[in-house]
N, C-alpha and C positions, 0 to 999 in steps of 0.2 A: 431916386438913387438910394441904395443901401450902403452904409459904411460899417465895416467890421473892425473893431478896435484891437488890431493885432499889429503893433508897430514894427515896421521893417527898417532896421538900422543898417547902414552900409557905409563904406568909404575907407580910404586908406588910413585915416586917423584912428578909427576904431581898431582895425586890424593891427596897426603898429603898436597901439597901446597894449593890446592883448599879448602880442609877441614879446615886447620888451619887459612886460611885467613879470614874466616867468624867469626868475633868477634864483638859483639855489641859495639857501640861507647859510650854508656852511662857508667857511672862510677859504675855501679852495676847491679844486676839482677832485676827481677820483684818482688821477694819476698818482701812483706811489702810495695809495691807501688801500685798505682791504675791505672797506665797507662803505655803502651809500646810505647807511641808516641815519646819518646826521644831515643829509641833504633833504630839506623840506621845500615844497612848492608853495609859495604864498598865494592867498586869495587874490585873483587878478580882476575881479568884477565880472558881471554877466550881462548879456543882452536878454532881458526878461520881458520886454514889451515890443511887439511887432504889429504893424498896422497894414492891413490889406488895402489896396486901392478901392475906390467906390465900385459897388456892384450894380450894374444896370438892372432895373426892374421892368422887363419888357413884356411880361405876361406870356411869353413864348416858352416852349420847351425845345431845346436843341440837343443834338447828339454828337458826342465827341468820341473818336476812336483814339485810344491811348496805347502806345507801344512802349514796352519796357524791356530792357536788356535782360533783367533777371528779377526773380522774386524769392531769393534764397533766405533772407533774414528779415528781422522786424522792421528795420528802417525802409527796406525796399517795399515791403507790403504796406507800410504806413504811408508812403507816397500815394499809392493808388487808393487805399481805403479812405484816407482823408479826402481825396478828390471826389470819390464816389459819394461819400456822405454829404460833403459840402455842396457838391453839384446838385444832388437830389433836392436840397433845400432851396436852391436858387434857379432851378429850371435848366439843368444840364445833366442829361443822361450820359453815363460813361461806360464804354465798352473797352475792356482791357485785354491786350494781346501780349502774352509773355513769351519772349524768345527762348528763355531757359538758359541763358548764359551769353557772355560776350563773344564766344566763338561761333554762336549760332546766327551768323550773318545772313545766310541764304534763307533760313527759316523766317527771320524778321522781314526780309524783302517779300517773301511769299505772303506773310501776314498782312503787310501793307497793301499788296495787290488785292488780296481777298477783301479787305475792308473797303478799298476804293470802289469795288463793285456794289457795295451797299449804299454808296453815296452819303457818307457822314457829313456833318456840317463843318467839322474842323478836325485836324490831326494834332496830337501832342506826341512828340517823338523823343524817347530816351534811346539813343542809337547804340546798336552793337558796334558799329563802325561809322565814323563821321563821313567817310567818303563813299563807301560802297553802296550806301542806300540813296545817294543823291539822285540817280536816274528815276527811281520809283517816286521820290518826292517831287521831281519835276513833272511826272505824270499827274500827281495830285494838283499841281499848279495849273496844268492844262485843263483840268476839270473844274477849276475855279474853287478848289478847296484850300483854305488857308492852313498853314503849317506853323506850329510853335516848336522850336527847339526847347526841350524840357529835360532838366537834370544835367544833361551833357550837350555840348554844341554839336552841330553838323556843318558840313561844307555847303549845304543848300543855300544859295545866295538869296532866294526869294522868301525865306522864312520871315514871318511877320515880326517875330521877336524871339529872344532867347531868355529862358529862366534857368539859372544854373548857380552852382557854387564854383568859385575859382579854385580848382583843386591844386594847381601849382602853387598858388599863394598860400592856401591853407596847409598844404604839406610842408612848405617852407617854414611856416609859422610853427607847426608842431615840431619839426626837426630842430629848429632853432631853440625851441623851449627845452627839448631834450639835451641839446648841446650845452645850454646855459646851466641846466641842472647838473650836468657832469663837469661843470667848471671849465668848459671849453676844450676838453681833451677826452677823446674816446674813439672807440671803434664800434661801428654799428652793423647790424644785420637789417636789411630791408626785405620784407616778405609780403609785398603788396599783391593782393589777389586779383583775379580776372586778367591773367597774363595776356599781354598784347592789346588789350582794350584801351580806349582813350583814358579811362579813369585810372588804370594802373600806370599808364605812361605819364600822366600828369602828376600822380603821386611821386613817382620815381624822380621826375624832373625837379619837383619842388625840393625833395630831399637833397638832390645833387646841388641845387643852387645854394641851399643853406650851408652845406658842408664846404662848398667852394669859398664861402665868406668866413669860415671858421678854421683857421690853419691847423688847429690841434685835433680836428675831427676828420674821420675817414669812414667811408662805407666799405667795410672789409668784405661783406658778403651781400650780393644783390641777387636774390632769386624770387621769381614770381610764380606762385602756384596758379593753376588754371582756373580755380574757383575759390570759394571762401571757407573751405573745409579746414577746421582747426588742426586735424591730424596731420595735414600736409605742412602746415606751419611748424608744428612740433618737430617733424623730421628735419626741416630746414634748420631750425634753431639748434637741435641736438647735434647735427653734423657741423654746423658753424662753430659751436662752442668746442667741440672735439678737435677741430682743425685749428682753431685760434683761441687759446685760453684768455687772450686780452680783450675779447668781446665784452663790452659793458653796456650796450644798448640795443634794443630790438624795436622795430617799427612795423605795424600791421595796418591793413586797410580799415578793418572793422573790429569791434570788440569781440565778436563771436570768434574771430580768428585768433585774437590775442590769448584766448584760453590755452591754445596749443603752445604758445610761447611761454606762458606761465608754467605749464606742466613740464616743459623741457628744462626750464631754469631750475625748477624745484628738484627735478630728478638729478640735476648736476650739482645740487647743493649750493647754487650760486645766487640765492635770493638777495644777498647783501652786496653782490658785485654787479648785477645786471638789472637795468631799469627797462621797463616796457612802456612804450607810448603807442597810442592807437587813434584811429579815427572812428567815429560813429558808434554810439550805443545802440544796441538791438534788443535789450531785455533787462529785466530786473537783476539778473545775474551780473550783467555788465556794470550796473550801478554799484553793486556790492564790491566788485573788483576795484572800482575807483575809491570807494569809501575806506577799504582796508589797505589801500596803498599798493596792491599788487600791480595795478596799472595806474600810476599816479598822475599821468598827463594824457588827456583825451581831447581830441578835436570833435566836438559834438555837432552833428548835422541836424538842422531843423526840418526833418523830412516831412512831417505832418503839415507843417506850415507851407512848405513848398508845394505839397499837394493841393492845399486850399488856394494858394497863389495861382497855380496852374488853371484851376477852375475859374477863378476870378478873371484872369486875363483872357481866357477863352471867351467868356461871356461878354467882356468888353469889346473884343474884336467882332463878335457876331452881332453886337448891338450897334456897331459903327462908331464906337467911342475910341478916343486916342489911347494909344499904349506906348510905353517907352521901347526903345530899341533893345535894351538889356535890363534885366532884373537879376542882379548878382547878390545872392543871399549869403551873408557871412556866417561862419560857424561860431560856436562858443568854445572856450577852453575850459574844460571841467577838471577840477582837482578835488582831492579829499576835503579840502577846506571849504569849497563853495558848492559842492554838488547838492547838499541839502537845501540850498536856497534857489536852485535852478528850477525853472518851469519846464519840466520834461514833456509836457503835452505838446510843445512845439516840435519835439523830436519824434515821438512815437504816439500812435493811436492807443486808445484805452486798453485794448486786450493785451498789449505788451507792457503795460505799467501795472497790471493787477498784481498785488502782493509786494510791490516795492515798499521798503521800509524807509 
């Protein structure tokens, strides 16, 4: 058996500590003030060591069919690139099928049907829709092909295991952090991409849970663009600020989207009044936005690690080894204070980290 020393830390205690550690250093909120410049986010610690389960050395080469909802930005590509590279090193060939967006449900169903005709050894499924694809996954079960829910869950009851991030919990943690930064009072815009998909719904649900527990916070504008195009977020934020000058926080799915929010806030001259929080770094440009404080609170997804974890669990299943029912991988909270100490190789594959300072 091979062991790869990348420690996987998870659990409520870790998530709680990260969330509660994000408290503004100013002696109050933004209500009644004109600037957020005194509100600093302290270093809250990092998960910088993750360990994969043991990797069986079978001497065999297996073939995995991997289905992804989209490959629009660096994190999504890092999922599959890391899996391909790691799989090639350990006896797993990976065929990737990209649906091209969460709305492309029929395309993903057709892709799975096409792949089943080639008789792959295992399926890893990042679903466009958790329910619509169940019948075709049931067909895989009838053919004796094991299925892993990967990145997001599905309603397929016979999936061997699920590898994911609890996006409701992570979004609640991020939104709570923004609320604490604002001193517990504020009006937010949520502009989570992939409208209607499970990912977007989970992010929105997490923000709503957080706001429900913070009486001074309100989601004033909740709009979801169909994809992750920053220009669409820019329009949402521009319109939101124009309609409601009390807006003081914006939340986006991924950092590539947050650029649109930053541009809209700058155009409105509201840099000192509105804070941007986001999930998922996708490039070196995103890292710079964290460092310079334009997006001071970010929920960082270890996408490359999840890719390697997917390959590892697939190999364990194919070798007849035991696997857990659920592998839930927590995010980091990145801030300007801790980003230089973060091991971003867990988040992105090397091509997306080239040139990062």
